[in-house]
N, C-alpha and C positions, 0 to 999 in steps of 0.2 A: 504494500500500500504506500509506503514512503517513497518508493521508486516512482509510482504513478503520480504521486503528489509532486515530486520534483519535476517530472516531465511536463505535467500540467502547468506548473509555475513557470518553467523555462519557456514553454510555448507562449504563455501570456506575455512574458517579458519581450520576447522576440516580436510578437505581433505589435505590441505597443511601440517598440523602437522602429520597426520597419514602416509603420504607418506615419511616422514623423520624418521619413526621408532618410533614415539610417544615420549612423554616427551617434556620438554621445554629446549631449548638452548637459549642463548642470541640472536642468529640470528633469531630463531623462534619468540621470543618476539618482537624484533625490527621490523621484517617483519609484524607481526600481527598488531602492533601499527601503522605502516605506512599505511598499507592497510585500517585499520579501520579509521584512521584520514582522508584519502583522500575521503572515502565514507561518513563519518559523516559530512564533510565540506559542502556537498550538502544540508543536512537537517538542521544542527546546526553549521553554520560557526564559530560563536564566542565560542562555547563550545566543538568543535570536539576533541581537544587535551586532555582536562580534561576527557571527556567521555571515550576516548580510553585508557588513562592511567589507569583509574578506571577499565575498562573492562578487559584489559590484566592482571592487578595486581590481580583482583578477580579470573579470570580463573586459573592463576598460583597457587593461594592460595587454591582454592577449588578443583582443578583437577591437582595435581602435575604431574600425568602421562599423562596429556592431553587426558584423556579418556572420555571427555564430549560428550553429544549428541547435535544435533542442537537445540533442545528444551531448553536444559540447557544453552547453550551459548546465545540463544535468551533471556532467562529470566535474565541473567546477564547483557546483553546489555540494556534491558528495565530498569533494576534497576539503571544502571549507567547513563542513559539518562533521567531519570524521572524529574530531576530538569530543565534540558534544555527544555524538552517537555512542562513542566508547564509554563516556562518563555515564550516560543514561543506562546503557546495558549493565555496567558495573553496579549502579545503584539498584536496578531491578533485581540483579542477582543477589545483592546484599539483602534486600527486603525479602526475597524468596527464602533465603537461608534463615533469616530471623523468624519468618513464619513457620518454617519446618522445625526449627529448634523449639519454638513456642509450643507447637503441636506435640513434639516429642516429650517436652516437659509436662504438658497436660496429661498425656497418656501415662507417664510415669507415676503421677500423683493419683490417678484414678484406677490403677491396677489393683485388683483384689489379691491379697496375699494368699498363697496356697495353704491349705489346711491339712 
């Protein structure tokens, strides 16, 4: 789902830029960062701004004419969100382990001793 989300976002960004005649203006960059941030806040609320700053900065550097494809923009977004994704996965794993430990502890206290 995150991959389709990224491709959708990338496609929207490309359509917005190409409809303006291509290239990057300050308005394009600001709009792209704002849209990116509002969407990334859904997935990575603590890291959305940093991800989107990275994303737009890299797109501008790699594609100064804004002539990138959805696949290229998706790859840049994946690169910029890699640390946040890893952090989210580690946090989910930690919470899962805590839950399992809690369940194990509850099972230990409810076990009836053998007679």
